[in-house]
N, C-alpha and C positions, 0 to 999 in steps of 0.2 A: 412232383411238387415238394413244398417244404416239409411235408410230413416225413419224407425220407430222412430228414435231419431232426425229426422229433418235435416240430412246431408247425402249427397251422399257418398257412401262407399269409393270411390277413394279419395275424399277430406278429409274424416275422417282419412284414412290411411296416407295420406301425412302429415296431422297435427300431428298425433301420431309420425311419423318418425322424424319430426322437433323437437317435444318436447323431444323425446328420445335422439336426438343428443346433447341436452343441459343439460341432466340429469347428476348430479354429485354424486348421492348416490343411493343405491339400493332401498330405500324406495320411492324415486321419480319415479324410473323405474317401480316399482310394481304398484304405484298409476296410472301411465299412462296406463300400459298394462292391468290391470284388467278391467278398464273402456272401453278402446278402443276395447279389444277383444270381449266384450259383444255387444258393439254398432255396430261393423263392420258387425255382422251377425244377429242381432236382437235376440240373445240368451237370455235365462232366467237366466243364471249364467255363470260366468267365474272364473277360478282359476289360480293362479300363483304358480308353483311348482318348487322347487330347489332340485337338487341332493345333499344328505348329506351322503356321504360314501355309505353304502349299503341300504340307505333309501330314500324314496321320502318324502320331507318335504312340506306340503301344507301351504305355507307361508301366502298367502293372497287370497282374493276372493271378488267378487262383484256378488250377487245373490239375488233372490227373497226370499230365505230362507237359513238358515245355511247349509253349506256343511261340509268341513273337516278342516277349518282353524286352524292352530297350530298343527295338527296331523302329525305323521310320520308312513309310512307303508313300509314294505320291497319292494325293487324294483321288485321282482318276484311276488308280490301279488297285484299289481294295474296296471291300464291301463297306467298311466303316466310313470311308471317304464318300462312297455313293450315298449312304444314309445322311451324311452331313450336307453334301451338295444338294441333294433333292429334298432334304428335311422330311424324310419319310422313314418309317419302320421297314425293316427287311426281314422276311421269313422265308428261309430256304430249306426244303426238306432234303434235297440231294445236291450237294455243293458241286458235283461234277456235271450237273445238268443245267447249271445257271451261268450264263455268260458274264455276269458281274463278278464271279469268283475267280481270282488268279490261281488256277489249279496248281501250278508249280510251287507256289508258296504253301499250299495246303497239304500236298502229298506227304511231306515228312511228318505231318501231325496225325493225331487220332481223329480229327474232325470229319464227321459225315453230314451233319445238319447244323444249322445255326439260326439265331435271331440277332438282329442288330437294331438298336434304337438310338436315335440322336439325343444328346443332352441339350435340351432347349431346341424347340422347333423354329424359333425366330433367331437367325444367326447362330447356328449350333456351334458350341465350343468343344464338343467331343462326342463320344458314343460309348455305349455299353454293349458288349457282345456276349452271347451265351452259346455254348457249343456242346454237341452230343457225339459220343463215340459210335453210336448206332443210329440208323435213320429214324428221325423223329420230326413229325410235323407239329410245331408249337401251336397250342390252343390259343384262342382269343383271350382267355383268362390269363394265361402265362404272359402273353404279349402285353396285356394291360398292366400286369404287375410290374414288368420291367419298365414300361413307360412311366408309371407312377414313381418308381424308384429314380428314373432319370430326371423327372420334374423336381423331385426333392433334392437330387444332386445339384441341379442348376441353382436352386435357392441357396444351398450350402456354399457353393463356389462363389456366388455373388456376395454372400455374407462375409466370407473370408476376405474377399477383395475390399469390402467396406471397412472391415476391421484393420486390414493392413494400411489402408489410407488413413484411417483414424490414428493409428500408432505413429505414422510418419509425421502427420500434422502436429500431433501433440509434442513429439520430440523436438520440433522446430520452435516450440513456444515454451521453453523452460526458463525464461528469464527470471520469473518469480512464481511462487507457489499459487498465489491467487489467480494469476493470469492463466496458468496451466489448468487449474480447476475449471475456470470459466470456459476455456476452449473444450474441455472434456464434455461439459454439459451441452455445449453447442453441437458438438459432433454426435452426441447421443441422439439428438433430434434428427440429424441426417441419417444415422444408422436406422432409426425407426422408419423413416420415409423409404429407405431402400429395402428394408425388410418387408414392409407392408405390401409393396407392389407384387413381388412374386408370390407371397403368401396368399394375397387376395386372388391371384390368378388360379392357384390350386383350389382355393375354396370355391370359386365360381365353377371350375371344372367338376368338382365333386357334387355341387348342388345340381348342376345340369345332368350329371349321370344318375343321381338319385331320383330326379324328376322324370327321367326317361322311362317310357313304357317298355323299352326293349331290354332293360337291365333286369336279369333274373333276381329274385329275392335273395338267393344265395350269394350273389356278387355284391349286393348292397352293403353287406356287413363290412367288407374291407374298404369300400368307398367311404363309409362312415368313419372307419378308423383313420383313413388318410385325412378326411375333413377335420377330425378332432386334433390330429397332430399339426396340421397347418394352422389350426386355430391357436395352438400354443405359441407358434411363431408370431401370429398376428397380435396376440395379447401382449407378448413381450414388446413389440413395437409400440403399441398403444400405451403401455405402461411408461415407456421411455418418454413419449410425447407428453403425457399428462403430468409426469413428475417435473419435466422441464417447464411446462406451462404453469405449474404451481409455483416454481421458483420465481418466475417473472410476473406472477400475479394475474395471469390471464385464464386460470383454470376456474370455470364456473359451471355447475350442473345446470341442465335444462330440465326443469321439473315438469312432470305431467302425471296424470292419474295412472297408477300401476297396480295391476292385479297381482298380489304377492304370491298366491298359490300357483298361478300360471307362470310367474317368473321362476319360482323354485323348481317347478316341473321342467321348465326349459333348461335350467342349469343342469339338472340330473341327466336329461336326455343328451345334452351336448358333451358332458363329461363321461358318460357311460363307456364309450369305446376306450378311453384312456384307462379307466378303472379295469375294464376287462383285460386290457393288455398287461396289466399288473396283477391279474388273477384276483381282483377285488370287485366289490360292488358298492353302490351308494344307496343308503337307506334313508328315505325321506319321511320325516315325521312332522307334519304341519297341523297345528291347532289354531287356525286363524279365522275359520268361518268365512265371512265375506270381507275380511280385512283388506283394505286398499291403502295405498301409500302415495303421497305426493312426492315424487322423486324422479331422478334421471334413470330410466330403466336400463339403458345400455351400460352406464357406469356401475350400477348395482349388480347387474348380471356379471360383469367382469370381476368385481370384487369377490363375489361368491365363487366364480370359476377359479380365481387365484387361490382362495382359501381351500377349496376342495382339492385342487391340484397339489397344493402344499401338503394336505393331509394324506393324500394317496402316496406321495413320495416317502413320507415318514412312517406310515401305518405298518403294523406288524400282524394285523389280523385280516380277515377277509372282508370286513365291512368298515366303511367310513359313514358316519351318521351326519345327516343334515336335518336339523330340527328348527322349527319356528313357532312362536306363540305370541299372543297379544299380552303385553305386560303393562297394565295400567295406562292404556292409551299410547303405548310405544310398542313397536315391533322388535322382538328380540330373536336373533338368529344365531344358532350355534353350529359350528363345524367341528366334529369330534373324531379324533383318531386314537389309536392305541399304540402309538409309537413311543420313543424314549422320553417324550415330554420336553418342556422348555424350562431351564433353571429359573428360579424366581428372580434372580438378579438380572436376567436377560429379557424378561417379559415385556418390558417397554422398549428396550434397545432393538429388538428384532424388527420393529416398525421403522427404524431409521434407514436411510439409504446406505447401501453397500455394507450393511452389518454382516459380520461373519460369525456364525454360531460354531463354537469349538465342538468337534465331534468326539472328543475324549478318547476312551478306550474301545468304543464300539465301532468295529470295522464296517458294519452294515448301515451306519447312520449317514444320512445325506446332509451335506453342509450347504447351507443357504446363505448367499451373500449378494443377492440381486436387488431388484426394485419392486417385485411383486407385492410384498407386504407393505413397503413404503407407499405404493400407490393406494393400497387398501385404506390405510389410515387417512391419507389425503382426501380420498373420495368420501369416506364415511364422515369425517369431520366437516367437509364442505356441505354435507346434508344436515348439519347440526346434530350428528350422532356421535357415538363412542365405539371404540373397538379395543378389546383387551383379551388377555389369555388367562384361563383358569386351568388348574390341574384336573386331569381326568383320572378318576380312581378305578382300578389300582395303578394304571399306567397310561401315559398319553397326555394329550392336551386338548382343550376346548377353546377354539377361537370364537369369541362372542362379539356380535355386531348388534348394537341397539340404535334404532332410528325413530325419530318422531314421525307421527302420521302426516303432519304438515310441515312444509319448509318454513324456517324462521324468515321473517321479512326484514329486509335491510332498511335502516332508518332513512327517511326522506330528507 
């Protein structure tokens, strides 16, 4: 397992899923997958295979000795092709005892046992293979880890294709700056739609596994980690959609009675696997009593997830604090980190779309230039609230959200 390489397999999988969610080209995806696939199971080799018409193209590998990198084989003549054609995982303890294995191709290699999982079970686009130099019967846990990695690889590849299409379409519409910007916003909504579909598929799979009575408690930990990482992708998609809706005036919260303590607890539970993956934890400090709020629960949940995620990325200590209290009839929530902080001159600009925060001389500082904080301001202000940044002493930042108990009524 991944302990051989110094990391718990659950955390290694979560890290791989996070890296894949940020990949923007196939070379990056392959570099992530070939290493993660091997480390997740302690295998002696891993290969990344793409379907190329009637052939299996062994595009990349990470192994103790050369395998088949750069070679193509007919789909019907190799195990990866069998996995793609049958849309099934393959576990083989003895390669010379299985008729699906082309023995002549394997004899020059170190391989004695293998696992092959398809990348996407519906119309597979490739496969991930793991190989052992001594006989090894892969466990169900090892196979599940590889299958989860393959699902995330599928999402990343579809994401890359969406971005490629986006770039091509924007390039065709450069007649004037305003038109190009309009096209970019339209395509952002399309990207969000394409991101949500595979991310929701992974989320549903995780929820089903977590509800299953057959899943040991020890295995639920890594399923929660996968669920949290897929949720990051889903939040990115929803942020894109809501920012676009705000631009065209169609963004409106759907207010209902919200139990704030339950909401805060749900945020901590959802974000805990990501915090654990970064060797941090979230400390909740709520002084609300029976405080309730009239608000859109899903939007507020996502606002707080975005702020906690942002704090975890920048934090330099083991704890990110999430606090809430009743402040003269308004609910005030703080997300506090001990990172490098936000310069006073940038404390309003960071809530603008695509704002880039200069990382200065700090090599460990994460640069943010997305839509997460822009969505937070849009959602909070749509509830009649405010969001701002305060310095955290001696270091770090406190993101403050203040919301009225009841929604302001539109004039009739």
